N, C-alpha and C positions, 0 to 999 in steps of 0.2 A: 780493608776492614769492612764488615757488614753490620748494619744496625737497622732497627725497626722502631719507630716511635709509637708509643701507646698513649691513650687519652687520659693522662694525668696532667694537670695544668698548674702553671705559676702565672700570677697576674701582677702587673705593675700599673698603677694609676698615678698620673701627674695632674695637679691642678694648681692654679695660681693662688697665692696668699698675699696679704698686704706687705709684709716684710719678713726678712729672715728666711730660714729654711727649716722644714719639718719632715720627719720621717716616722712612719708607723710600720713596724715590722716585728715579727716574732712576738706579737702581743705587747710590744713596748712602744713608748713614745719618746722621740728624741728631737731636740730643737737646738739651733745655734743661730747666731746673728748672721753668719755667712757660711756658705757651703764648705769653704776651706777649713772651718773650725769644727765641722760635724764629726763626731766619733761615736761608734757603737760597737757592741760585741755580738757574738752569735750570728743568727741569721740576718740581723739588722746590719751587720758589718758590710755586707755586699752593697746594700742601698746607700749607705753612708759613703763608701768608696766611690760609687758611681757618681754621686752628687759632687763630691770633691773633685773628681777627675773632670767632670763637665763644667765645674765652676758655675753652677746654676743656682742663683739665689731667687728669693721671693716665690718659692714653690713648695708644695707638699707632695711627697712621694709615699704612696701606700702600697705595700707588698702583701700578697697572700699566696698560699701554696696548698695544693691538695696532696703533696707527697708526704708520706710518713717520714719522720726524721731518721736519717741514716739508712734509708731503704736501698741505696745503691742503684736508684733509677734515674740518676742525673738531675735530681731536683735543684741543686745549686746552679747547674748549668742552665736549666730552664728558667730559673729566676734571673740569671744574668742576661739571657736573651730577651726576656720580657722587659727588663729595665732598659737594655740597649735599644729595643724597639720603641719604647715609650719616649726615651730621650731624643731619638732621631725624629720621631713624628712631631714632638714638641718644637723642635727646631726647624721643621719643614724640610728635613733631609730625605732624599730618596736613595736608599741604599739596598744593596743586594742581600739575599739571605746568607751568602758566604761572608759578607762583611759583618752582618749581625753576629754570626758565630765567632768570627775573629775578635770582634769588640768584646763579646762576652768572655772569651777565654783570656784576653788581655787583662780584663778587670779582675778575674779570679787569680791569675798567675802573677801578673805584674804588680797589681795593687795590694792583693791580700797574701801573696806568697804561697799559694796553695798549689802543690804539685798536681798535675793532671794532664790529660790528653785533650784532643780536639773533638773526639767523636760525639760526646754528649751535647756539646754546643751545636754541632751541625744537625744532629737529630732534632733538637729543639727548634732550630731555625727553619728547617725544611719540612719536618714531618715525613710520614711515609717510610719507605725503605730506601736505604742509601748504600752504594758501594763507594767507599772512601779510600783514597790513596794520599799518602803524605810524602812529598819529596821536598823540593825547594818551596813549593806552595801546596796547600791542601786542595784536593779536587773531589767534588761530590757528584756522583752519577746517580740520578734518581731511577730506581728500579720500578717498573710498572707493576701495579697491584690491581688485578682484576677483582671484580666483586666475588667471584668464586674463591679466589685465593684468600681474600680477606676473611670470608666466612670460615674457610678451613683453618686459618691461623687462629681466629678467635675461638673456634671450637676445640682445637687440639693443644693450644698453649695455655699453661697455667703459670701465674706468678705468685709465689708464696713468700710472705714477709716473715723472717725469723724473729724479728723484734730485737735482735742484737744490734748494737751500734757498730758501724764500720770504722776502720782505721785506714781509710784510703790513702791519705797523704803519706803516712809512714810506709805503707806497703808499696806504693808506687815509687817512692824515693829509693827503697831498698832494691826493687827490681831494676830501676834505672842504673843504680850503682853497679849491680851485677852485670848489666849489659855493657856499661862503660869499661868495666874491668875484664870484659870478655870471658866471664865465667862460662865454661862449656855447657853446663846444663841449662843456663838461661838463654844463651845464644841458640842452642838447638831447639828448645821449646818455643821460643818466639818465632823461629823460622817455620816450624811446623804449624803454629797458630796462624801465621800469615797465609800459608798454603791452604789451610782449612777455611779461612775466610773467603778465599777465592772460590772454593767449592760451594760454600754457603750461598754466595751471590748467584752462582750458576743454578743451584737448587731452587732458589726463589724465582729466578727467571723462568725456569721450567715448571714451576708450581708444584714441586715435589716436597710436600711438608714432612712426610715420613723420612725422607732422605736428609732433610734439614735437621730433624731431631737427632739422627745418628751422628751427624757432623758436630752438632752442638755438644753432644756427650763426649766425643773425642777431644774437642777443643778444651773442655773442662779438665780432662785428664792431663793435658799439657799445661794448662794455666796453673793448676794446683801445685805443679813442681817448681814454679818460679820462686815461691817463698813459703816458709812453713806456716805463716799466719794467714795465708789466703783462704784456707778452709778452716772449719770449726767442727766440733762434734755434732752440733745441731744441723749444720749443712750436710754433713756426711749421712746422718740418720735420715734426713729428709730425702736425699737423692737415692739412698739405698732402698728406702721404702717405696719410692716411686718406681724404681727399676724392677723391684720384686713383684710389682703389680702391673707390669707391662709397659712402662714408660720407655720410649725410644732413646732418650737422652735428656740431659739437663745440666745446668751450670749455675754457679753463683754469678750475680750481676755486679757490675762496677768492679772495684778493686777487691771486693769481697772482704773477708775478715768479719763477716756478718751480713746484714742487709737482706736482700731478696734473692730468690732462686727462681730461675726459669725452668719449667719442665715441659717437654713435648711428648705427647702420647698418641698412639694410633687412635683414630676416630672411634673405633669399636671398643676401646678400653679406657677412654679418657674419664668416664664416669667412675670406673673402678679406682683409677689412680686418684681422682679428686677425693673420693670417699676416704681413702687411706692416708692421704697427706694432710687433709684439712684439720685433723686433731693435733698435728705437729706444728702448724704455722697458720698465719692469717692469709687467706687467699684474697688477692686483690683483683679488681676487675681487669680483664684483658680485652681492650677495645683498640683497634688500630686507628691511629690518627693520621689523616692524609693531608692536613692543611698546614701544619706547622705554625709559626708565629704569625699573628695578624693583629692589626690595629683597628680599634673602634673609636671614633670621635663622638663622644656623647654630647659635648657642647664645646663652645669655643675655648673655654678655659680648662678643659680636661681631656687627657689622652689616656686610653686604656690599652694595654698590650697583653694578649693572652698567648701563651705558648702551649703546644701540645707535644 
């Protein structure tokens, strides 16, 4: 699998309080006498689950995110990595980026029961570009990004937010069921997507952004066959418009069903593509992040973790 982190951030801040446990997330406040008693819904459910899992009392956790809701950009994974990093720093633990990713995924899957993969958690923890392989254990290989390659990616890649809510959990579960049942179209599409990911990694290493765009387009054609709800009329209209004006390829991000679309265009036509897709969706900043999760100690009683 191949992924690239962009500079949208989730933040988790921990500070000590006199007693009990407090959580501020999703614009709401939650409080309990002990972490094991803390409950919350929506975006705040992740922070509540993290505090319960850590059994951490006499603290206040504040969460913030720059991700549009349901954008398909891995915002929940970013939040999970930020919380995991803040908790580890609070306890004085020194853990690897891979462990941060694994802790974040365990929080989402084991505690909240949300179906999902590993890739977004690793992107959040590491930043940059990664070649990911998943066997008995996940392995992340960092792909070097020269300044020239970063400039080309930031110039030629567009991310357009459709404004539709995603249905990632249901979609992922349906695809997993199809793979478990060995549905021929699912097995064939996933095999081809894996081969395309290997080619994307090679294209990045050789700094061939145009080639990457074509591979992304073929990857989407395979992905959309996995389940009928992966694409939507607005996604199809957006990608059709982009291709009609010179885009090399594009795909919906995340599990789709809405969310955001990545479009890659030749450098000489990217302004034309931008002009024609911007009336159809909200264009988000595309800035490559090379740092990943990091921790800032503001004062003895406060730990802040940012994810990119």
